[in-house]
C-alpha positions in Angstrom: -22.7 -29.1 13.0 -26.4 -28.3 12.7 -27.6 -26.0 10.0 -30.4 -23.5 10.1 -32.6 -22.2 7.2 -32.0 -25.3 5.0 -34.6 -24.1 2.5 -32.7 -20.8 1.8 -29.4 -22.7 1.9 -30.5 -25.1 -0.8 -32.2 -22.5 -2.9 -29.1 -20.3 -2.8 -26.8 -23.1 -3.6 -28.9 -24.5 -6.5 -30.1 -21.2 -8.1 -27.4 -18.7 -7.1 -30.2 -16.6 -5.5 -28.6 -13.2 -4.8 -31.3 -10.9 -3.6 -32.0 -12.4 -0.2 -28.4 -13.6 0.1 -27.1 -10.0 -0.1 -29.7 -8.9 2.5 -28.2 -11.3 5.1 -25.0 -9.3 5.4 -24.8 -7.1 8.5 -21.9 -5.0 7.1 -19.5 -6.1 9.8 -16.6 -5.7 7.4 -14.7 -8.7 8.7 -14.3 -10.1 5.2 -12.6 -6.9 4.1 -9.5 -7.2 6.3 -6.2 -9.1 5.7 -6.4 -12.6 7.2 -3.8 -15.3 7.9 -3.7 -18.7 9.5 -1.2 -19.7 12.1 0.5 -23.1 12.0 -1.8 -24.2 14.9 -4.9 -23.3 12.8 -5.7 -20.1 14.6 -7.1 -17.5 12.2 -5.7 -14.0 12.6 -7.6 -11.0 11.2 -5.5 -7.9 10.9 -7.8 -5.1 11.8 -5.0 -2.6 11.0 -5.1 -3.7 7.3 -8.5 -3.1 5.8 -9.2 -3.2 2.1 -8.5 0.2 0.6 -12.2 0.4 -0.6 -13.6 -0.2 2.9 -15.1 2.8 4.7 -13.9 1.8 8.1 -16.3 4.2 9.9 -19.5 2.5 8.7 -18.1 -0.8 7.4 -19.4 -0.4 3.9 -17.6 -1.0 0.6 -17.2 2.2 -1.4 -17.3 0.3 -4.7 -19.8 -2.4 -3.7 -21.5 -2.9 -7.0 -18.2 -3.2 -8.9 -16.1 -4.8 -6.1 -15.3 -8.0 -7.9 -14.1 -6.1 -11.0 -12.1 -3.4 -9.3 -10.6 -5.2 -6.3 -8.6 -8.3 -7.0 -8.6 -9.3 -3.3 -12.4 -9.3 -3.0 -14.0 -12.7 -3.2 -17.6 -13.6 -3.3 -18.9 -15.2 -0.1 -20.9 -18.3 -0.9 -22.7 -21.1 0.9 -19.5 -22.9 1.8 -18.1 -19.8 3.4 -21.3 -19.3 5.4 -21.1 -22.9 6.6 -17.4 -23.5 7.1 -15.2 -20.4 6.9 -13.5 -20.2 10.3 -12.5 -16.5 9.8 -16.1 -15.3 9.7 -16.9 -14.0 13.2 -19.9 -15.5 15.1 -21.9 -12.3 14.7 -21.6 -12.4 10.9 -25.0 -12.4 9.3 -24.2 -15.5 7.2 -22.9 -17.4 10.2 -25.9 -16.5 12.3 -28.3 -17.4 9.5 -26.8 -20.8 8.6 -24.8 -22.2 11.5 -26.1 -23.3 14.9 
């Protein structure tokens, strides 16, 4: 797998740089739905089961700044997700920025 934007990738990994990292998100909302993995490795995203804090009309979190405190299911997307998470769709900002 080839990686794009190695400079941002390394800086984000080493320094926890959040400003530009947060700007990469395109607000697709894919990370805010229930996900499961089939025995054959297929990832299933249940678009009928969004997080209760997701505004499904504009794909924005209604508690974004406090999401990790208020929602136990919310997890921070990091470099490893951007590079390897199979459940992120190809049009995800992180996937487009770091995978080729």
